[in-house]
N, CA, C, O and the ligand as a Tripos MOL2 file, in Angstrom:
@<TRIPOS>MOLECULE
protein
  293   291    74     0     0
PROTEIN
NO_CHARGES

@<TRIPOS>ATOM
      1 N          24.5220   64.4700  137.2140 N.3       1 MET1
      2 CA         23.5000   65.0280  138.1220 C.3       1 MET1
      3 C          22.2720   64.1700  138.4900 C.2       1 MET1
      4 O          21.6730   63.5580  137.6050 O.2       1 MET1
      5 N          21.9240   64.1190  139.6540 N.am      2 THR2
      6 CA         20.5140   63.4430  139.8070 C.3       2 THR2
      7 C          19.5330   64.4740  140.0800 C.2       2 THR2
      8 O          19.8410   65.6550  140.2430 O.2       2 THR2
      9 N          18.2530   63.9880  140.1320 N.am      3 ALA3
     10 CA         17.1280   64.8970  140.4340 C.3       3 ALA3
     11 C          16.8120   65.1380  142.0080 C.2       3 ALA3
     12 O          16.0400   66.0020  142.4220 O.2       3 ALA3
     13 N          17.5410   64.2240  142.8140 N.am      4 ALA4
     14 CA         17.1340   64.2130  144.1770 C.3       4 ALA4
     15 C          17.3140   65.6720  144.8680 C.2       4 ALA4
     16 O          16.4690   66.0540  145.6770 O.2       4 ALA4
     17 N          18.3690   66.4320  144.5520 N.am      5 LEU5
     18 CA         18.5520   67.7270  145.1790 C.3       5 LEU5
     19 C          17.2220   68.8240  144.6490 C.2       5 LEU5
     20 O          16.6730   69.6810  145.3430 O.2       5 LEU5
     21 N          16.9790   68.5320  143.4410 N.am      6 ALA6
     22 CA         15.9820   69.4020  142.8160 C.3       6 ALA6
     23 C          14.4840   68.9920  143.4910 C.2       6 ALA6
     24 O          13.5080   69.7060  143.2590 O.2       6 ALA6
     25 N          14.4100   68.1620  144.0790 N.am      7 ASP7
     26 CA         13.1400   67.7440  144.5570 C.3       7 ASP7
     27 C          13.1730   67.3460  146.0060 C.2       7 ASP7
     28 O          12.8690   66.1950  146.3180 O.2       7 ASP7
     29 N          13.5280   68.2410  146.9200 N.am      8 PRO8
     30 CA         13.6820   67.9470  148.4390 C.3       8 PRO8
     31 C          12.3950   67.6690  148.8060 C.2       8 PRO8
     32 O          11.4780   68.4320  148.5010 O.2       8 PRO8
     33 N          12.1800   66.4150  149.5820 N.am      9 ILE9
     34 CA         10.8110   66.2090  150.2600 C.3       9 ILE9
     35 C          10.9910   66.1590  151.6620 C.2       9 ILE9
     36 O           9.9390   66.2390  152.2970 O.2       9 ILE9
     37 N          11.9900   66.0530  152.2950 N.am     10 LEU10
     38 CA         12.1640   66.0680  153.6960 C.3      10 LEU10
     39 C          12.4250   67.2710  154.3780 C.2      10 LEU10
     40 O          13.2860   68.0330  153.9380 O.2      10 LEU10
     41 N          11.7540   67.5520  155.4570 N.am     11 THR11
     42 CA         11.8610   68.9810  156.0940 C.3      11 THR11
     43 C          12.1620   68.7520  157.7010 C.2      11 THR11
     44 O          12.2090   67.6410  158.2290 O.2      11 THR11
     45 N          12.3310   69.8310  158.2830 N.am     12 ALA12
     46 CA         12.6280   69.9020  159.6690 C.3      12 ALA12
     47 C          11.6790   68.9600  160.5260 C.2      12 ALA12
     48 O          12.0790   68.5130  161.6010 O.2      12 ALA12
     49 N          10.5040   68.6860  160.0690 N.am     13 VAL13
     50 CA          9.4720   67.9940  160.9330 C.3      13 VAL13
     51 C           9.5700   66.6010  160.5630 C.2      13 VAL13
     52 O           8.7890   65.8750  161.1780 O.2      13 VAL13
     53 N          10.3880   65.9830  159.6450 N.am     14 ASP14
     54 CA         10.8130   64.6450  159.4210 C.3      14 ASP14
     55 C          11.9110   64.2170  160.3470 C.2      14 ASP14
     56 O          13.0200   64.7510  160.3660 O.2      14 ASP14
     57 N          11.5190   63.1670  161.1550 N.am     15 ARG15
     58 CA         12.4860   62.7110  162.2210 C.3      15 ARG15
     59 C          13.2470   61.1900  161.8690 C.2      15 ARG15
     60 O          12.7380   60.3610  161.1140 O.2      15 ARG15
     61 N          14.3070   61.0400  162.4370 N.am     16 CYS16
     62 CA         14.8500   59.8180  162.3110 C.3      16 CYS16
     63 C          14.1210   58.5990  163.1570 C.2      16 CYS16
     64 O          13.9990   58.7200  164.3760 O.2      16 CYS16
     65 N          13.7350   57.6500  162.6070 N.am     17 ASP17
     66 CA         12.9440   56.6880  163.1950 C.3      17 ASP17
     67 C          13.8960   55.9200  164.4860 C.2      17 ASP17
     68 O          13.4020   55.2490  165.3920 O.2      17 ASP17
     69 N          15.0520   56.1500  164.3430 N.am     18 ARG18
     70 CA         16.0070   55.6740  165.4470 C.3      18 ARG18
     71 C          16.2000   56.6560  166.6450 C.2      18 ARG18
     72 O          16.1670   56.3090  167.8250 O.2      18 ARG18
     73 N          16.3800   57.7740  166.2470 N.am     19 CYS19
     74 CA         17.1090   58.6530  167.3130 C.3      19 CYS19
     75 C          16.1190   59.9690  167.4160 C.2      19 CYS19
     76 O          16.2260   60.6910  168.4080 O.2      19 CYS19
     77 N          15.2850   60.2360  166.5250 N.am     20 GLY20
     78 CA         14.5040   61.4420  166.5290 C.3      20 GLY20
     79 C          15.3520   62.7060  166.1600 C.2      20 GLY20
     80 O          14.9450   63.8240  166.4770 O.2      20 GLY20
     81 N          16.5580   62.5220  165.4760 N.am     21 ALA21
     82 CA         17.1830   63.7130  164.8430 C.3      21 ALA21
     83 C          16.5120   64.0940  163.5650 C.2      21 ALA21
     84 O          15.7060   63.3110  163.0620 O.2      21 ALA21
     85 N          16.7760   65.2020  163.0200 N.am     22 GLN22
     86 CA         16.0810   65.5890  161.6870 C.3      22 GLN22
     87 C          16.6570   64.4940  160.6030 C.2      22 GLN22
     88 O          17.8360   64.1690  160.4610 O.2      22 GLN22
     89 N          15.4230   63.9710  159.8210 N.am     23 ALA23
     90 CA         15.7620   62.9780  158.7980 C.3      23 ALA23
     91 C          16.4040   63.7040  157.5160 C.2      23 ALA23
     92 O          16.1260   64.8420  157.1400 O.2      23 ALA23
     93 N          17.3340   62.8030  156.9120 N.am     24 TYR24
     94 CA         17.6260   63.2540  155.6540 C.3      24 TYR24
     95 C          17.5370   62.2330  154.5220 C.2      24 TYR24
     96 O          17.8080   62.3880  153.3310 O.2      24 TYR24
     97 N          17.0980   61.1630  155.1650 N.am     25 VAL25
     98 CA         17.0320   60.0730  154.0670 C.3      25 VAL25
     99 C          15.4960   59.1870  154.4220 C.2      25 VAL25
    100 O          15.1540   58.7500  155.5210 O.2      25 VAL25
    101 N          14.8110   59.1070  153.2400 N.am     26 ARG26
    102 CA         13.5700   58.5190  153.3850 C.3      26 ARG26
    103 C          13.9040   57.1660  152.5190 C.2      26 ARG26
    104 O          14.6280   57.1250  151.5240 O.2      26 ARG26
    105 N          13.2240   56.0930  153.1160 N.am     27 VAL27
    106 CA         13.3570   54.7170  152.4610 C.3      27 VAL27
    107 C          11.7400   54.1810  152.4330 C.2      27 VAL27
    108 O          10.8800   54.3140  153.3040 O.2      27 VAL27
    109 N          11.6730   53.6600  151.3800 N.am     28 VAL28
    110 CA         10.4630   52.7820  151.1040 C.3      28 VAL28
    111 C          10.7910   51.2800  150.7320 C.2      28 VAL28
    112 O          11.3300   50.9320  149.6810 O.2      28 VAL28
    113 N          10.4180   50.5130  151.6710 N.am     29 LEU29
    114 CA         10.6380   48.9590  151.6420 C.3      29 LEU29
    115 C          10.0210   48.5640  150.6600 C.2      29 LEU29
    116 O           8.8840   49.0000  150.4770 O.2      29 LEU29
    117 N          10.6120   47.6010  149.7260 N.am     30 GLU30
    118 CA          9.9940   46.8840  148.4850 C.3      30 GLU30
    119 C           8.9310   46.0570  148.6770 C.2      30 GLU30
    120 O           7.8840   46.0500  148.0280 O.2      30 GLU30
    121 N           9.3510   45.0990  149.9340 N.am     31 ALA31
    122 CA          8.2160   44.0720  150.1810 C.3      31 ALA31
    123 C           6.9010   44.3510  150.7630 C.2      31 ALA31
    124 O           5.8410   43.8240  150.4240 O.2      31 ALA31
    125 N           7.0930   45.3210  151.7660 N.am     32 SER32
    126 CA          5.8760   45.9400  152.5850 C.3      32 SER32
    127 C           5.4670   47.2970  152.0510 C.2      32 SER32
    128 O           4.2850   47.6080  152.1990 O.2      32 SER32
    129 N           6.1450   48.0020  151.5530 N.am     33 GLY33
    130 CA          5.7530   49.4250  151.1940 C.3      33 GLY33
    131 C           5.7730   50.2890  152.2680 C.2      33 GLY33
    132 O           5.2920   51.4160  152.1480 O.2      33 GLY33
    133 N           6.3850   49.8220  153.5520 N.am     34 GLY34
    134 CA          6.4940   50.5860  154.4240 C.3      34 GLY34
    135 C           7.7510   51.7990  154.2650 C.2      34 GLY34
    136 O           8.7820   51.7070  153.5970 O.2      34 GLY34
    137 N           7.2890   52.9370  155.1060 N.am     35 GLU35
    138 CA          8.3760   53.8590  154.8220 C.3      35 GLU35
    139 C           9.2230   54.0920  156.3620 C.2      35 GLU35
    140 O           8.7330   53.9740  157.4850 O.2      35 GLU35
    141 N          10.5690   54.4380  156.0170 N.am     36 LEU36
    142 CA         11.4350   54.6710  157.2040 C.3      36 LEU36
    143 C          11.9690   56.0040  156.9870 C.2      36 LEU36
    144 O          11.9720   56.4970  155.8590 O.2      36 LEU36
    145 N          12.3830   56.5640  157.9150 N.am     37 GLN37
    146 CA         13.2970   58.0490  157.8390 C.3      37 GLN37
    147 C          14.4890   57.8350  158.7410 C.2      37 GLN37
    148 O          14.4030   57.4150  159.8950 O.2      37 GLN37
    149 N          15.5480   58.1390  158.1550 N.am     38 PHE38
    150 CA         16.7620   58.1160  158.9780 C.3      38 PHE38
    151 C          17.5250   59.6610  158.9510 C.2      38 PHE38
    152 O          17.3310   60.4870  158.0590 O.2      38 PHE38
    153 N          18.3300   59.8410  159.9930 N.am     39 CYS39
    154 CA         19.1270   60.9800  160.0670 C.3      39 CYS39
    155 C          20.4400   60.3610  159.2150 C.2      39 CYS39
    156 O          20.4720   59.1800  158.8700 O.2      39 CYS39
    157 N          21.4200   61.2290  158.9490 N.am     40 ALA40
    158 CA         22.4530   60.9740  158.1890 C.3      40 ALA40
    159 C          23.3710   59.8970  158.7420 C.2      40 ALA40
    160 O          23.9730   59.0690  158.0580 O.2      40 ALA40
    161 N          23.4030   60.0130  160.1140 N.am     41 HIS41
    162 CA         24.3110   58.7780  160.9630 C.3      41 HIS41
    163 C          23.3810   57.6080  160.6400 C.2      41 HIS41
    164 O          23.8920   56.7580  159.9120 O.2      41 HIS41
    165 N          22.1690   57.3960  161.0140 N.am     42 HIS42
    166 CA         21.6640   56.2210  160.9580 C.3      42 HIS42
    167 C          21.2130   55.6980  159.6900 C.2      42 HIS42
    168 O          20.8960   54.5150  159.5710 O.2      42 HIS42
    169 N          21.1670   56.5630  158.6950 N.am     43 ALA43
    170 CA         21.1550   56.0890  157.2610 C.3      43 ALA43
    171 C          22.4250   55.3070  156.7360 C.2      43 ALA43
    172 O          22.3300   54.3190  156.0080 O.2      43 ALA43
    173 N          23.6400   55.8510  157.1800 N.am     44 ARG44
    174 CA         24.8120   55.1580  156.9300 C.3      44 ARG44
    175 C          24.7880   53.8290  157.7040 C.2      44 ARG44
    176 O          25.2530   52.8170  157.1770 O.2      44 ARG44
    177 N          24.2450   53.8040  158.9750 N.am     45 ALA45
    178 CA         24.3570   52.6410  159.6910 C.3      45 ALA45
    179 C          23.6900   51.4070  159.1400 C.2      45 ALA45
    180 O          24.1680   50.2730  159.1300 O.2      45 ALA45
    181 N          22.4130   51.8270  158.6430 N.am     46 VAL46
    182 CA         21.4910   50.6880  158.1650 C.3      46 VAL46
    183 C          21.6140   50.5620  156.4370 C.2      46 VAL46
    184 O          20.9910   49.7030  155.8130 O.2      46 VAL46
    185 N          22.4040   51.4350  155.8700 N.am     47 GLU47
    186 CA         22.3480   51.3490  154.3660 C.3      47 GLU47
    187 C          22.6190   49.8420  153.8880 C.2      47 GLU47
    188 O          21.8000   49.2510  153.1840 O.2      47 GLU47
    189 N          23.8000   49.2680  154.3060 N.am     48 SER48
    190 CA         23.9960   48.0160  153.7430 C.3      48 SER48
    191 C          22.9850   46.9260  154.0110 C.2      48 SER48
    192 O          22.9620   45.9260  153.2940 O.2      48 SER48
    193 N          22.2120   47.0740  154.9440 N.am     49 THR49
    194 CA         21.1450   46.0410  155.1030 C.3      49 THR49
    195 C          19.9870   46.3630  154.3800 C.2      49 THR49
    196 O          19.4410   45.5110  153.6790 O.2      49 THR49
    197 N          19.4960   47.6690  154.4920 N.am     50 LEU50
    198 CA         18.1550   48.1330  154.0170 C.3      50 LEU50
    199 C          18.2110   48.3690  152.5000 C.2      50 LEU50
    200 O          17.2530   48.0470  151.7970 O.2      50 LEU50
    201 N          19.3920   48.9620  151.9540 N.am     51 ARG51
    202 CA         19.0530   49.4500  150.6230 C.3      51 ARG51
    203 C          18.9440   48.3510  149.6790 C.2      51 ARG51
    204 O          18.4590   48.6860  148.5980 O.2      51 ARG51
    205 N          19.2500   47.1880  149.7930 N.am     52 PRO52
    206 CA         18.9730   46.0390  148.6930 C.3      52 PRO52
    207 C          17.4300   45.5660  148.7920 C.2      52 PRO52
    208 O          16.8870   44.7900  148.0060 O.2      52 PRO52
    209 N          16.8360   46.1800  149.9000 N.am     53 LEU53
    210 CA         15.4390   45.7620  150.2390 C.3      53 LEU53
    211 C          14.4970   46.8770  149.8110 C.2      53 LEU53
    212 O          13.2890   46.6410  149.7980 O.2      53 LEU53
    213 N          14.9910   48.1650  149.4340 N.am     54 ALA54
    214 CA         14.1940   49.3060  149.3590 C.3      54 ALA54
    215 C          13.8790   49.4670  147.8030 C.2      54 ALA54
    216 O          14.7040   49.1770  146.9370 O.2      54 ALA54
    217 N          12.6750   49.9320  147.5500 N.am     55 SER55
    218 CA         12.3030   50.5470  146.1300 C.3      55 SER55
    219 C          12.4940   52.0260  146.2110 C.2      55 SER55
    220 O          12.3540   52.6730  145.1730 O.2      55 SER55
    221 N          12.7750   52.5880  147.2420 N.am     56 VAL56
    222 CA         13.1120   54.0010  147.0790 C.3      56 VAL56
    223 C          14.1970   54.2860  148.2540 C.2      56 VAL56
    224 O          14.1250   54.0550  149.4610 O.2      56 VAL56
    225 N          15.1220   54.8100  147.5560 N.am     57 TRP57
    226 CA         16.1280   55.2850  148.6410 C.3      57 TRP57
    227 C          16.4260   56.8970  148.2050 C.2      57 TRP57
    228 O          17.1110   57.2270  147.2370 O.2      57 TRP57
    229 N          15.7770   57.7860  149.1080 N.am     58 HIS58
    230 CA         15.8170   59.0060  148.5450 C.3      58 HIS58
    231 C          16.7840   59.8110  149.8590 C.2      58 HIS58
    232 O          16.4510   59.8510  151.0440 O.2      58 HIS58
    233 N          17.9440   60.3610  149.3010 N.am     59 ASP59
    234 CA         18.9780   60.7500  150.1330 C.3      59 ASP59
    235 C          19.3080   62.1120  150.0290 C.2      59 ASP59
    236 O          19.9090   62.5390  149.0430 O.2      59 ASP59
    237 N          18.9460   62.8650  151.0170 N.am     60 GLU60
    238 CA         19.1120   64.3420  150.9820 C.3      60 GLU60
    239 C          20.3410   64.7890  151.9570 C.2      60 GLU60
    240 O          20.3830   65.9290  152.4190 O.2      60 GLU60
    241 N          21.2440   63.9020  152.2100 N.am     61 THR61
    242 CA         22.2240   64.1410  153.1690 C.3      61 THR61
    243 C          23.2880   65.1150  152.6140 C.2      61 THR61
    244 O          23.9610   65.8440  153.3420 O.2      61 THR61
    245 N          23.3860   65.0690  151.2700 N.am     62 SER62
    246 CA         24.3120   66.3650  150.6430 C.3      62 SER62
    247 C          23.8120   67.7610  151.2820 C.2      62 SER62
    248 O          24.5950   68.6780  151.5310 O.2      62 SER62
    249 N          22.6030   67.8150  151.4900 N.am     63 ARG63
    250 CA         22.1430   69.1470  151.9060 C.3      63 ARG63
    251 C          22.8670   69.6080  153.2840 C.2      63 ARG63
    252 O          22.9030   70.7980  153.5990 O.2      63 ARG63
    253 N          23.3550   68.7430  153.9620 N.am     64 LEU64
    254 CA         24.0030   68.8480  155.1940 C.3      64 LEU64
    255 C          25.3800   69.5990  154.9420 C.2      64 LEU64
    256 O          25.9090   70.3210  155.7860 O.2      64 LEU64
    257 N          25.8610   69.3610  153.7680 N.am     65 THR65
    258 CA         27.3730   69.8620  153.4700 C.3      65 THR65
    259 C          27.3350   71.1740  152.1960 C.2      65 THR65
    260 O          28.2950   71.6580  151.5960 O.2      65 THR65
    261 N          25.9010   71.4970  152.0700 N.am     66 ASP66
    262 CA         25.6720   72.5050  151.1550 C.3      66 ASP66
    263 C          24.9120   73.6600  151.9000 C.2      66 ASP66
    264 O          23.7010   73.6160  152.1150 O.2      66 ASP66
    265 N          25.7520   74.7270  152.2860 N.am     67 PRO67
    266 CA         25.1420   75.6180  153.0470 C.3      67 PRO67
    267 C          24.0780   76.6050  152.3180 C.2      67 PRO67
    268 O          23.3100   77.3280  152.9520 O.2      67 PRO67
    269 N          24.1270   76.5480  151.0800 N.am     68 VAL68
    270 CA         23.2060   77.2130  150.1620 C.3      68 VAL68
    271 C          21.8100   76.5440  150.2590 C.2      68 VAL68
    272 O          20.8020   77.2120  150.4900 O.2      68 VAL68
    273 N          21.7860   75.1990  150.0730 N.am     69 ALA69
    274 CA         20.5810   74.4510  150.4170 C.3      69 ALA69
    275 C          19.8330   74.5480  151.7780 C.2      69 ALA69
    276 O          18.6110   74.5820  151.9190 O.2      69 ALA69
    277 N          20.7950   74.5870  152.7720 N.am     70 LEU70
    278 CA         20.2690   74.6340  154.2470 C.3      70 LEU70
    279 C          19.6720   76.1220  154.3530 C.2      70 LEU70
    280 O          18.7120   76.3150  155.0990 O.2      70 LEU70
    281 N          20.2480   77.2000  153.5930 N.am     71 ALA71
    282 CA         19.7770   78.4670  153.8690 C.3      71 ALA71
    283 C          18.3670   78.5600  153.3410 C.2      71 ALA71
    284 O          17.6150   79.3530  153.9080 O.2      71 ALA71
    285 N          17.9020   77.8280  152.2970 N.am     72 GLU72
    286 CA         16.6560   77.8240  151.4870 C.3      72 GLU72
    287 C          15.5180   77.3470  152.5820 C.2      72 GLU72
    288 O          14.3440   77.6990  152.4670 O.2      72 GLU72
    289 N          15.9320   76.6100  153.5250 N.am     73 ASP73
    290 CA         14.8760   76.0950  154.4640 C.3      73 ASP73
    291 C          14.0430   77.2650  154.9760 C.2      73 ASP73
    292 O          13.1170   77.0660  155.7630 O.2      73 ASP73
    293 ZN         19.1530   58.7750  163.9850 Zn       74 ZN74
@<TRIPOS>BOND
     1     1     2 1
     2     2     3 1
     3     3     4 2
     4     3     5 am
     5     5     6 1
     6     6     7 1
     7     7     8 2
     8     7     9 am
     9     9    10 1
    10    10    11 1
    11    11    12 2
    12    11    13 am
    13    13    14 1
    14    14    15 1
    15    15    16 2
    16    15    17 am
    17    17    18 1
    18    18    19 1
    19    19    20 2
    20    19    21 am
    21    21    22 1
    22    22    23 1
    23    23    24 2
    24    23    25 am
    25    25    26 1
    26    26    27 1
    27    27    28 2
    28    27    29 am
    29    29    30 1
    30    30    31 1
    31    31    32 2
    32    31    33 am
    33    33    34 1
    34    34    35 1
    35    35    36 2
    36    35    37 am
    37    37    38 1
    38    38    39 1
    39    39    40 2
    40    39    41 am
    41    41    42 1
    42    42    43 1
    43    43    44 2
    44    43    45 am
    45    45    46 1
    46    46    47 1
    47    47    48 2
    48    47    49 am
    49    49    50 1
    50    50    51 1
    51    51    52 2
    52    51    53 am
    53    53    54 1
    54    54    55 1
    55    55    56 2
    56    55    57 am
    57    57    58 1
    58    58    59 1
    59    59    60 2
    60    59    61 am
    61    61    62 1
    62    62    63 1
    63    63    64 2
    64    63    65 am
    65    65    66 1
    66    66    67 1
    67    67    68 2
    68    67    69 am
    69    69    70 1
    70    70    71 1
    71    71    72 2
    72    71    73 am
    73    73    74 1
    74    74    75 1
    75    75    76 2
    76    75    77 am
    77    77    78 1
    78    78    79 1
    79    79    80 2
    80    79    81 am
    81    81    82 1
    82    82    83 1
    83    83    84 2
    84    83    85 am
    85    85    86 1
    86    86    87 1
    87    87    88 2
    88    87    89 am
    89    89    90 1
    90    90    91 1
    91    91    92 2
    92    91    93 am
    93    93    94 1
    94    94    95 1
    95    95    96 2
    96    95    97 am
    97    97    98 1
    98    98    99 1
    99    99   100 2
   100    99   101 am
   101   101   102 1
   102   102   103 1
   103   103   104 2
   104   103   105 am
   105   105   106 1
   106   106   107 1
   107   107   108 2
   108   107   109 am
   109   109   110 1
   110   110   111 1
   111   111   112 2
   112   111   113 am
   113   113   114 1
   114   114   115 1
   115   115   116 2
   116   115   117 am
   117   117   118 1
   118   118   119 1
   119   119   120 2
   120   119   121 am
   121   121   122 1
   122   122   123 1
   123   123   124 2
   124   123   125 am
   125   125   126 1
   126   126   127 1
   127   127   128 2
   128   127   129 am
   129   129   130 1
   130   130   131 1
   131   131   132 2
   132   131   133 am
   133   133   134 1
   134   134   135 1
   135   135   136 2
   136   135   137 am
   137   137   138 1
   138   138   139 1
   139   139   140 2
   140   139   141 am
   141   141   142 1
   142   142   143 1
   143   143   144 2
   144   143   145 am
   145   145   146 1
   146   146   147 1
   147   147   148 2
   148   147   149 am
   149   149   150 1
   150   150   151 1
   151   151   152 2
   152   151   153 am
   153   153   154 1
   154   154   155 1
   155   155   156 2
   156   155   157 am
   157   157   158 1
   158   158   159 1
   159   159   160 2
   160   159   161 am
   161   161   162 1
   162   162   163 1
   163   163   164 2
   164   163   165 am
   165   165   166 1
   166   166   167 1
   167   167   168 2
   168   167   169 am
   169   169   170 1
   170   170   171 1
   171   171   172 2
   172   171   173 am
   173   173   174 1
   174   174   175 1
   175   175   176 2
   176   175   177 am
   177   177   178 1
   178   178   179 1
   179   179   180 2
   180   179   181 am
   181   181   182 1
   182   182   183 1
   183   183   184 2
   184   183   185 am
   185   185   186 1
   186   186   187 1
   187   187   188 2
   188   187   189 am
   189   189   190 1
   190   190   191 1
   191   191   192 2
   192   191   193 am
   193   193   194 1
   194   194   195 1
   195   195   196 2
   196   195   197 am
   197   197   198 1
   198   198   199 1
   199   199   200 2
   200   199   201 am
   201   201   202 1
   202   202   203 1
   203   203   204 2
   204   203   205 am
   205   205   206 1
   206   206   207 1
   207   207   208 2
   208   207   209 am
   209   209   210 1
   210   210   211 1
   211   211   212 2
   212   211   213 am
   213   213   214 1
   214   214   215 1
   215   215   216 2
   216   215   217 am
   217   217   218 1
   218   218   219 1
   219   219   220 2
   220   219   221 am
   221   221   222 1
   222   222   223 1
   223   223   224 2
   224   223   225 am
   225   225   226 1
   226   226   227 1
   227   227   228 2
   228   227   229 am
   229   229   230 1
   230   230   231 1
   231   231   232 2
   232   231   233 am
   233   233   234 1
   234   234   235 1
   235   235   236 2
   236   235   237 am
   237   237   238 1
   238   238   239 1
   239   239   240 2
   240   239   241 am
   241   241   242 1
   242   242   243 1
   243   243   244 2
   244   243   245 am
   245   245   246 1
   246   246   247 1
   247   247   248 2
   248   247   249 am
   249   249   250 1
   250   250   251 1
   251   251   252 2
   252   251   253 am
   253   253   254 1
   254   254   255 1
   255   255   256 2
   256   255   257 am
   257   257   258 1
   258   258   259 1
   259   259   260 2
   260   259   261 am
   261   261   262 1
   262   262   263 1
   263   263   264 2
   264   263   265 am
   265   265   266 1
   266   266   267 1
   267   267   268 2
   268   267   269 am
   269   269   270 1
   270   270   271 1
   271   271   272 2
   272   271   273 am
   273   273   274 1
   274   274   275 1
   275   275   276 2
   276   275   277 am
   277   277   278 1
   278   278   279 1
   279   279   280 2
   280   279   281 am
   281   281   282 1
   282   282   283 1
   283   283   284 2
   284   283   285 am
   285   285   286 1
   286   286   287 1
   287   287   288 2
   288   287   289 am
   289   289   290 1
   290   290   291 1
   291   291   292 2
@<TRIPOS>SUBSTRUCTURE
     1 MET1         2 RESIDUE 1 A MET
     2 THR2         6 RESIDUE 1 A THR
     3 ALA3        10 RESIDUE 1 A ALA
     4 ALA4        14 RESIDUE 1 A ALA
     5 LEU5        18 RESIDUE 1 A LEU
     6 ALA6        22 RESIDUE 1 A ALA
     7 ASP7        26 RESIDUE 1 A ASP
     8 PRO8        30 RESIDUE 1 A PRO
     9 ILE9        34 RESIDUE 1 A ILE
    10 LEU10       38 RESIDUE 1 A LEU
    11 THR11       42 RESIDUE 1 A THR
    12 ALA12       46 RESIDUE 1 A ALA
    13 VAL13       50 RESIDUE 1 A VAL
    14 ASP14       54 RESIDUE 1 A ASP
    15 ARG15       58 RESIDUE 1 A ARG
    16 CYS16       62 RESIDUE 1 A CYS
    17 ASP17       66 RESIDUE 1 A ASP
    18 ARG18       70 RESIDUE 1 A ARG
    19 CYS19       74 RESIDUE 1 A CYS
    20 GLY20       78 RESIDUE 1 A GLY
    21 ALA21       82 RESIDUE 1 A ALA
    22 GLN22       86 RESIDUE 1 A GLN
    23 ALA23       90 RESIDUE 1 A ALA
    24 TYR24       94 RESIDUE 1 A TYR
    25 VAL25       98 RESIDUE 1 A VAL
    26 ARG26      102 RESIDUE 1 A ARG
    27 VAL27      106 RESIDUE 1 A VAL
    28 VAL28      110 RESIDUE 1 A VAL
    29 LEU29      114 RESIDUE 1 A LEU
    30 GLU30      118 RESIDUE 1 A GLU
    31 ALA31      122 RESIDUE 1 A ALA
    32 SER32      126 RESIDUE 1 A SER
    33 GLY33      130 RESIDUE 1 A GLY
    34 GLY34      134 RESIDUE 1 A GLY
    35 GLU35      138 RESIDUE 1 A GLU
    36 LEU36      142 RESIDUE 1 A LEU
    37 GLN37      146 RESIDUE 1 A GLN
    38 PHE38      150 RESIDUE 1 A PHE
    39 CYS39      154 RESIDUE 1 A CYS
    40 ALA40      158 RESIDUE 1 A ALA
    41 HIS41      162 RESIDUE 1 A HIS
    42 HIS42      166 RESIDUE 1 A HIS
    43 ALA43      170 RESIDUE 1 A ALA
    44 ARG44      174 RESIDUE 1 A ARG
    45 ALA45      178 RESIDUE 1 A ALA
    46 VAL46      182 RESIDUE 1 A VAL
    47 GLU47      186 RESIDUE 1 A GLU
    48 SER48      190 RESIDUE 1 A SER
    49 THR49      194 RESIDUE 1 A THR
    50 LEU50      198 RESIDUE 1 A LEU
    51 ARG51      202 RESIDUE 1 A ARG
    52 PRO52      206 RESIDUE 1 A PRO
    53 LEU53      210 RESIDUE 1 A LEU
    54 ALA54      214 RESIDUE 1 A ALA
    55 SER55      218 RESIDUE 1 A SER
    56 VAL56      222 RESIDUE 1 A VAL
    57 TRP57      226 RESIDUE 1 A TRP
    58 HIS58      230 RESIDUE 1 A HIS
    59 ASP59      234 RESIDUE 1 A ASP
    60 GLU60      238 RESIDUE 1 A GLU
    61 THR61      242 RESIDUE 1 A THR
    62 SER62      246 RESIDUE 1 A SER
    63 ARG63      250 RESIDUE 1 A ARG
    64 LEU64      254 RESIDUE 1 A LEU
    65 THR65      258 RESIDUE 1 A THR
    66 ASP66      262 RESIDUE 1 A ASP
    67 PRO67      266 RESIDUE 1 A PRO
    68 VAL68      270 RESIDUE 1 A VAL
    69 ALA69      274 RESIDUE 1 A ALA
    70 LEU70      278 RESIDUE 1 A LEU
    71 ALA71      282 RESIDUE 1 A ALA
    72 GLU72      286 RESIDUE 1 A GLU
    73 ASP73      290 RESIDUE 1 A ASP
    74 ZN74       293 GROUP 0 **** ****
């Protein structure tokens, strides 16, 4: 088990930097400290490029397939 789901930090007001959809992944870049947020689709699209550069890869995409977690919003 990971702690990610016990500590959700992304909400409906957090938006994908690419398309404006609701963000489910928050990334902090190791070099710049800059933050990026992505929807599930774009997180997958950029993961192979950005994940090696990220100091934080906070992934809440599992909430998309967990109706209990979604209902708690
Ligand atoms: Zn997106």
